[in-house]
Every structure is written in structure tokens, then in C-alpha cells.
N, C-alpha and C positions, 0 to 999 in steps of 0.2 A: 058100688057108689062113691063110697068114700075113698077107695083105693083108686078110682078114675078119676075124682077131683085131686088128691094128692099128685097123681102122675101129670095133670095137666100144670098144677102149679110148679112140679120140679121144671119141666119143660119150658114153661115161662121165664122161670129165676134163669135156666141156662141161656136161654135166648137173648136176655137182658144183658147178662154176664158178657157173651159173645160179642154185642153189638158194642159194649162198652170199650173191648179191648181193640175191637177194631177201629172205633173212632178216637182211640188214644193215640199218642205219640209213638210211633213205632222205632224201638230201640235195636240198633245192630251191635255187635262185639265191636269193640273198638279196636282197629287194627293197626294202631301205631305201636311206637315204641318208648321206653325210660330208660335212659343207660346215664351214667356216671364216666364224664370224660374230665381226667384234670381237678375232681372236686364240682365240675359243675354239671348239674341235672340236665341232660338233654334231652329235651319231650319232640319227638317227630311224628306229626300228624298226617295220616291219608288225607286223600282230596274230599272225601266224604264224610259227614259229622255222624255222631252217634245216633242223633234223633231228627226224625222226619218234621215236617211243617208243623205237626200241631204240636209241641212241645213248649211253643212260646204265643202268647195272645196279648194284644192291646185293647184297653176300653177307654176311650175319651172320656176325661171327667169335669175338665175345666178348663174355660176359654177366656184368657185377659187381653184385653184390646179392643179398640173401637174404631171404626173407620173414620166416623163424624161423631162428635159427641164432646164429652169431658175430655179437656187437655191431659190429664194425667193417665188417662188411659188410651192416649194415641201415642204411637212410637215412630221415631225417626229413622234412627240406627241402632239397632241392638246388636252389642259386639260380645255379652256375655250375660250369664245368670247364675245366680248362687242361690242356694236354698240351705234354711237353717236347722237345726234339730227341730223344731216345733212346727216345720213347715212353712215358714213366710219365704217369701219369694222376692228377690233382689233382682233388678234390671237394670244393666247398664245401657242407657241410652247415650252412645258417643257422640251423635249428634248434638244433642241437647246438653253434654257434659253433666250429667247428673245421674244419680242412682234412684229409680223409683221401688218401692218398698211395697207389697201387698201381702194381708195376712193368707191363711191357706185356704179360705174361702175365695180369693180371687179381689177383695175389698181395699183399695189403694190406702194405705197407712201414712205415709211420708214420703219426701224427695230428699237425698243426701247429697250434698256438693253443689256446685254451678262453676260456670264456665269463668275461669281468671286463672292467676299465679298464686294466690296468697293462701294461707291457712284453711285448709277444707275446700279448697279450691281447685279444679282440673284444666290442665291445657289440651291434652289429646289422651284421654283415657282408652286403655287398651282391654283391661280385662279387669275381672273382680273374683274373689276367693275369701271364703271363711275360714280363719286359722283354729288351730285346736284351741286356742285362748278365746274364743268366740269374738276374734276382732274379724271386721270386714276391712280386707285390703284391698286399694284400686290401685292397679300397675298405670301409671300416667306417664306420658312423654313430655317432656325429657327427663328420663332417668329418675324416676322416684316413685317410691310405694307410699300414699296415703292410708294410713290407718284411722278408723271410724268404730266407735263401739257399735253394737247391732242396733242401738236406739238412735244412732246418727249423729252422736257426740264424737268431734274431730279429736283425734290425739296426738299425732304425730306424722311429719315426714320423714322417710328414709331416703337419702340420696344414693342411689345405685350407681351413679356415673362411672366410680372407679372399677366396677364390676363388669360393667358392659354387655349385660346379658339382654336377650329378648327373648319374649314369652316366657317369663318367670311363672315357675309353679312354686309353692311355698308347703312345706310338710308341716307336722304337729308341734315341731320344736322350734319354727319359725327359720330352717335352713330354705337355702334359695337353689332352685335348680333352673339352669336355661341355658339357651344357647348364646355362644361367642362367635363372634366372626374374626379368625385368624389369618391374617394375612402375610402368611411367612412365604417368600420366593420360592421355596422349592414345594411345600405343601400346604397352598392356601386352601382352608377348610372352614367349615361349620365345626365346633366342639362343646358339648355337652359338658358344663361344669357347674359343681356344686360349691355354695359358699354357707359357712354358717350365719347365726343371726346378727354378728357384728362383721359382717362380710369379708370373712377370713376366708382364704381359699381352702377346699378340703380336698378335691379330689374332680377327676377329669373320668367320664363316664362313655366315651365314646367320641366319634367325629365321621363327617362326610363332606364331600370336595365341593369347594365352592364353583358356581357356574363358570364353565368354560370359556373363554375369550374366542378360542376358534368357533363357537357355534352357540346359540342359546336355546335350550330345548325348556319351553314353557310347561312341560309337564313332568319337569325332572323331579323325583322325590327327594325331601328333606328331612333331615332328624326329625323324630317326632318324639314327645315323652308325657308322661302322665305320671304322678304319684299315686300309689294304693294307699291302703289303709294301715298298713303296717309299715308306712313310709319308706318302702322300697319304689326305687326308680322304674319304671317299666317304658322302654324305648325302644327304638328300632328306626333302620335306616332301610325305608321300602323298596330298594333295588332288588334285594332278594326278599323271599318272605320268611322273614328270622324275626322274632321279638326277644329281646334280652332284658332281665331283670336283676336289677342290683340291689343288695341290702343296704342298711343305712349307712355302714361303714365303707362304701363303695366297691364290694367286692363283688364280682359277677357270681349268681347263685343258679341261675336257670336260663335256658335258652328254649324258644319255643318255636319249631320248624314246622311248617306244613307245605305238602305239595298242591300245586294250584296250575290251572291253565291260565298262560297270558291272554289279557284283553287288548285287542286292537285298538290303535288310536284310530277314529273315523275322519273322514273329510270334512264332516259336520263341526267335529270337534276343534280341529284344527282351522277352521275357519272363524268358530267363535273366539277362541283365544287370542288370534293373531288379528283381529278386527281393530283398526285404529292404531295398530302398533306402527313405526316409523320404519320406512322400506329399505333404509340401510343397514337394519339388522339383521346380522346373518344367522339362521335359523339350523338347528341341527336335530330334528325331530324323528325319533326311533318309530320302529314299526309297533310296539307294545307299550303300554303302560307301565309303569313301577308294579309291585305286587300289591301295594294298599295305598289306601289314601290317609287314614286318620286313624287314632286308638282312643278309646274310653274305656274308663273302667267305672263298674258298679260298686255299691258300699259292702256287696258280699265278694269283691275281687274278681268277679266275672271281666274277662276282657273281650271289649267289642272292637271287631277291626273292619273298618270301612273299606269295602273292594269298590273296583271299578265296574262290577257287574252290575247293570242296571235290572231292577225289579221287574218281576213279570208283569205286573200290572201296569208298568209304565211311569211310576213315580217313586221316585228314590233309587236308592242300591241295596244291594245285600250286603250284610254285614257278617262275617265270620264270628262265633263267640266260643271263647273257650274258658273252661271252670278253672279254679284256682290252682289247680295240679298243672293246668297246661294243655288239657286234653281237649280238642275240638269236638263242640258237643252240638251245634246248631248252628243252622244257615238262617238268617231272619232279614225280613224285606224292612226297611225304615224308610220313610218319605224324606226324613231330614236328620242330620247329624244330632245326635243326642247333647245337649248341654250338661243336663245333670241326670243322673241315674243314681236314686236314693230311696229308702223306705219302699221299695217296692214300685215307685214311681219313675216316669220318664217325661223330663221336662224336654219341650222343643220350642223352635221359633219357626213360625210359618208364615206365609203371606198367602193374600186371596189374590183372583185374577187381577186386581186393581192394582197390586203393590203393596197393599197395607199389612201390616206387621202384627203378629198375634203370639201369645204365649200360649202353649196347649200344655196342658198335664195329663198323662195317662195312668191308668192302672196298670201294671205288668204281672203278668203269671206265667210260673215256670211250671210245666208239669213232669217233673222227672224226680 
């Protein structure tokens, strides 16, 4: 009798283990290559990721925002989000020209800034970020950065007119990286440039052509860049599926390349993007989208690349995710672009059917 019970237990344990293996993320052997070319690490990835769908999951855990109610919880135009090391959430409402601050439980704490041109005021704020010195930085038009303490005390303005950068990213040493428009007759281009904290030019990190006068392509990809946790610049011009990583000194260290199937531009997309456009604009629309749309980085240096492939559920798009080594590990659907990926949390901006905006925080789980 005892041997019979032991046999049943063994069969039960083996069955459970087999079920766990079957339900877990299925890993395949990575079929890419890693090579050295002139001192640059080149990571070439196949079309398929290492892991299946079960490798990544989201669990909604916080919503901030009200359709009707308290004014500090009603958002008009959210442009940017930042999260500090204790989990406080900073929300830039561009239309209201202020930053709303919430604690990690979603409770309103304070507002920073207001519309105006004086110290601590904003004209047309574009984005916010938190520096390595724990300052809140607001990128404001025309051409200035406004610095605050995390408690909301205004510190100073930095006039950035002379460097002429768009979409400024700031590293831990207050070096600035952004896109400059260079209107040279022979080579008009967007150029990715880096300046130090005193606005001295350091180096260029790549370029992409300005839109052609011969025909406007509203789907054209432009230079994208993010700064990782080692102050490396991760950037790419998405006409090809290639991402470049430059070290702090501006030296190209790594290229991440991936095979992909181009996504056709649909008639519906063309109609949507050209609605209301002046009829005299000459269009030059290709058959296919660019290789990808956006780049995001989490605090473990995974790279999330937003593609043009719509998620199978009908909401959002698929993201290709690469590990810090540059290997293509997963393809995950997300309803909206990640604004912050930090401390195993994903922060997004979402809207309901009536157009009301909400901040959502999700717990992220990687099973590999």
C-alpha cells in the first residue's frame, strides 16, 4: 500500500512539473551572431525572439486621473512623465503649463510651475526628466531648461538657444544630447549632437536627411535617441532596422541589427495622416513603413523598440525587446508607448472612449 501511494505521488509531482514547463515561456536557441567589426560589436538578430509570449506580463496596479472631479486629477494634455527614486510621479500637463506631482499611491502632492515667462514659469513645456543630481528639468520653448528641486523649489534657467537642440536628453552629468537641424545646401540634415553642462560642443552621433522638397512623406522616420543607465546614447535612424550605441566619449561601441518583414502603409493610415492637409502639398508616400517607430529603455538596460505591427488584440502595437547584450529576447504587445520603465514598473498615458486622460502604472514581470 505504501509503495502504491509513493508511486501516485511521484506521478502527480511529475505531472505538475510537466504542466509548469508547458505553461512557462518557451525558449529557443538564439540564432543570431555577435561579431567584432573595426572595434564595434555587431549583434545580428533573426526575425524570431528567444522567448515566447509567456516571458512578459503586466498587472495594472494604479490609475491616476478623473474624468470629472478634483481639478488636480484632471489632465488636459500630458506630454511627459518622470518618476523619482522613491516612486513619486511627475506629470507634465503642457496645456496647463505645470507639473503635477503624486506620491507612489497616486495621491496629489503639489503643482510645480505655471504659465508665464518669469523664473519658474513655462511658455510651451515639451518634456520633463530627473537628473542624476535629483533635479527636475523642464524643457521649455523658447530654448531653455528650467531646473527645480524635487520639492518644487525653482533653481535656475539654462538658455539653450545657442546649441539649437530639439528633444533634449540629459545624462547623469548634465550633458545634453538632442537633434539639431543643419541646413547645408549640399547635405541638409537632422544631426544628433552632444554638449556638456556648460553648453560646449562635444561630438556628433549620427544624422538623417531633412524632408525632401520633391515630395513630403508623412511616414518618414527621423533620428531617435535615448540615454541608458551608463550614460551611453542609444540611437537609430529607422529607415533600416539598426540601433547604434555610443559610449560617454562618443565612440560607437555596438550595433544591434534585426531581420524584419516590412509593414505596408494602409489606405486608412494615409487618409488619417493627410486629413486636413493643404491640397498643394506634394506627397511622396512609399509602400512600406520605416523599420520601427520609437525606442525606450528600462532601468535594466533592456531596449524596447516600437514596431508598426499592430497587436493581435487590436489595441496598440508590438514591441521588440532586446537584452543589454543586444539579443532579441521577446515580442510583446503594449497598448500605448511606455513613458517610464523603472523598478519593474511601466508608466503609461491612456485615454478612455470620451478622450479623458489617465496615468496608469503596471507591475512588469519577466520570466527568464
